[in-house]
N, C-alpha and C positions, 0 to 999 in steps of 0.2 A: 734246786731252789727256783729255776726258771718258771716252773709250774706255779709256785707260790706267788711270784711276782706278777704272773699273768692273771691269777685269781684276784689278787689285790687290786690290780688295774681295772679289771672288769667290774669289781664291786664299787670302785670309785665312780665309774661311768654310770652305773645303776643309781647310786646315791645322788649323783649330780643331776640325773634326769628327774628323780623324785623330788629334788629340792627346787627344780626350775619352776617358774610360774606357769600357769596354764596359758595356752596360746591366746594372745591378746585379740580382742574383738574391736569393733569400731570405737573411736573416741568421741563420736558425735552422732546423734540421731536427729533428723530434721523432718518435721511434720507440716502438712497443710490441713486446714479445716475450713468449713464454710459457716456462715451465720445461720442460726435456726435451732429450734428445740432439739432436733434429732442429733445435733452435734454436742449436746450436753455432756456425754461421757468424756469427750475429748477436751471440752472446756474445763471440766473438773480435773482431768488428768494433768492439764497444764497448770491450773490454779493451785492445786494441792501437791504438785510436783510428784505425782504418783509414778511416772516412768523413772525418775531419778531414784525414788525409794526402792523400786523393785530391781533396778540395775545395781544399786548398792548391795541389796540383799543377795544378789547373785555373785557378789565378789568381783565385780567388773571395774571397780575403781571410779575415778572421776570422769564421767561421761557427760558431755555437753548435750543438752536437749533444747532444741529451738523450734518455734512455732511461727507460722505465717497464716493469716486469714485471707482466703481468696473467695470471691463471690461466684466464680464459674468453675464447674467441674472440668471443662475443657482446659482452662488455664492450669488447673491443678495437675492434670495428666501431662500436659506439656512440661511442667516443672519436674515431674517424675522421670519422664523419658529423657530429658536433657541432663539428668543427674544432679539437679539443684535441690531435690528433696529425697528422702528415703521412704516416707509413707504418706499416702494421700488418704483423706477421708472425703468420699464423694458417693454418688449414686452407683448402683449396680451396673447401670448401662455404661458408665465411664470405665468401670473395671472391665467389663466384657469387651469393649472396644480396644482397650489397652492390651488385654490378654490376646486378642485376635491379632492386633497390629504387631505385637512382639513375638508371635508364635508361641505363646505360653510362658514367656519369661516373666511377665507381670502377673501376679496372683493375689487373690484376696487373703488377708490374714484372718479377718473376722468381721462380722457385722458389728456395728456400734449401737445402732438404734433404728427404729422405724416408726412412722406415724402416717395416718391417712393424709393424702394430698388432695386438695380441693381446687377445682376450677371454679372461680367466682367471676362475676361480671357486674358492671353497673348498667348494662343495657337491659331495660325492663322488657324488651321484646324477646330476649333470649331465655327460653325455658329448657330447651334441649340442644344438643349439638347441631341438630338440623336447622336451628334458628339463626346460627351465625352466618354473617354475610361478608362480602369483600370489604365492607366499611369497618368491620371489627378488627381489633388487634389483640392477640393473646400473648402475654409476656411469659416466657419460660427461661430458665437459667442458660440453657444452650439449645439452639434450634435443632430439631430432628433427632438428637441423640441423648438429651438429658432424660432423667427418670420421668419428669413431667411430660416432655415431648413424646416419649415412647408410650406413656400411659394414655396420652391423648390419642395416639394412633391406634392403640388397642381398643379403646372405647369407641373410636370412629369405625373401626372394622366391625365391631359387634353391632353397631347401629346401621351402618350403610353397606355391609358386606365387604369382602376382600378388596374389591375395586375401589372402595371408598376409604381405604386405610390411611392414605395421605391427603385426604380431602381438605383438611384444615391446616396443613403445613404452611400453605401460602400466607396465612394470616398470623402466623406465630412470629414473634420478634424476640431477640435475645436481650434480657435485662436481668440484672441481679435482683434478688428478692427485696432488699430494702428500697432500691430505686423504683421497683415495680409498684410497691405499696404507695409511694409518693405519687407516682403517675396515676394510679387508679383512683386514689382518694382526692387528688387535686382537681379532677374533673375536666381539665383542659387538654390533657394529652390524648393523642390518638389511641394510646393503650387504654382500653376500657375493660379488659379482662386479664386475669392472672391465674396461672396454675402454680400453686405454691405449697406451703407446708406450715405447720405451727412454728412460731407464734404469728407469722405474718397473715395467715388467713383469718385468724381470730381478730387481729387488728382491723382488717378490712371489713369483717362481718359486723363490727360494731356500728358501722354506717348503715342505716336502714335502706339506703339505695343499692347496697351490695347484696347479692344472693348467690347461692350455690347452684352450679349446673351439673358438675360431676364430682363424685367422691371416689377415690381410688379403692377404698375399703369395699365398696359395692362391686367394683370392677374385678378386683382380685378375689373377693370372697373370704378375706382374712387378712392377717397382718402382712406388711411388706417392709422388708429391710431396705430403707432408702438412704442409709448412711453406712458405708462399707469402708473399712481400713484396708488398703492394699499397697503393695510395693513390689520390688523386683525379687523374684525367687532366688536369684544369686545372692542378694544381700541377706535374705533370711537364712539361706543355707550356710553362708559364711559367718553369720552372727546369730547362732541359735539361742544363746543365753540372752542376748539383747532382745531378740524377737520374743522370747518367752516372757521377758520382763514387760514388754509393751502389751502383750496379751493379758498379763496379770494386772497391769495398770487399768486396762479397760474393764476387766472383771471387777476390780475394786471400786471403780467409779460407778458401775452399774449396781453393785451391792449397796453403795451409799444412796443411790436414787431409789432403790427398792425399799431399803430399811428406814430411811429418814428423808422422805421426799421434800419436806419443808426446808430442811437444812440444805439439801441439794439445790433447791430452787433459789435460796438466799445466796449461796455461793455463785451460782450461775449468773444471777442478776447483778451481783457485785462485780463480776468480771466483764459482763457484756454491756451493762448500763441500759439494758432494755427497760422500757417504761411500763412495767407490770408490777403488781403486788405479788409477793410470794404465793399467796393462796390462789390467785388467778392462774399462775403457772402450774401449781400442783393440780388444779382442775384439768388443765390441758394434758398433763402427764398421765392422768387416770382415765382419759377418754378411751372408748373401745378402739382397738387397733393400734394403740401406742405401745411399743415394746422397747425395752432397754435390755438387749441381750446380744451376746456374741454369735448366737445361732443365726445364720442367714435364711431369711424367709422370702419366698416369691422370686428368687433370682432366676430360676429356670423358665418361668413365665416370660420374663423379659428376654432371656437368651433365645428362646424359641421364636419369639416375635422378630428379633433382630436378624436371626438366621433366615427365617421365612421371607423377610423383606430384602434379603440380599446384602444387608449391612455387614454381617459377619461372614467371613469366608469359610470359617470352620464352625460347625455346629457342635457344641459340647454334648456329650452323652449324658452327663449328670453334673450337678453343681460342684462336686468335688474336683472336676477337671480344672476349674478356674479358681480353686481355693487351696491354700497351703495346707499341708498335712495336719497341722496343729488342731484344726477344727473338724477333721473328717469324722470324728466320733459323735458329732452333734447331729440332731435330727433336722438338718437343713432341707430346704425345698428350692 
């Protein structure tokens, strides 16, 4: 009978393992996002509790989801590196800097959205980049490394040659988009130009004194993902179901934007209190170059520029090097 006792014991162990719950994942997911139209999928994910919905569908139980709005990509990355948040939504340049700084530990999960960024000014003498002088000040979210700052360098290099890549860096100042709008439209601040994104550039362009100098859509020659969701690769590897739920939440938010843009606009405005009519926002959402997709567009253009400028110590071979495997099957650039 010893054999029978051993068999019964082994069966009990197997049944016990089968009955045991799946390995627990994180009990909390913490996000940052920034203000602006390209963060609409994340606003909707928060407002509609989409992450909670997909976490529950994955059988992960009661997971706390928290959000914080920061106006600087640099501050968002600092929060990620210090362990205060799990996912950041910011520009591709901030992802690349964090990826490089952590030797590949920080990776993109997916794009959130993209829209043309416009450099506008109230200086009537400025028609091209060559017209800016030491008296002008261009507001960007983070000097030198934000998506706007890098796009300014790319545009400057194309106009002035490689030696002129950083020609305009000296007149850029760091200012969050809402504050930059106030400075530009107020007319008394030294900040007379702003490289921004929807809806802030549309607010500014309502003033007849404001005009466009550079449009990123023309520089890139197509769409540019300037809202990227990224986090630590270790967190994503240790919490694969939670990570999949986050990706599913972004996809659902993007589907809502695509299938019912008026409803999406109403929900977004209800959450952000931005002073637009829903139809105005829908018109912005349908402009050429605006994309709501998890596919990352135009990231290698920025990576190549940062590597060439010596900002990145490691030059990625392709966009998949700095993105998590979940989106590798998409046609990113």
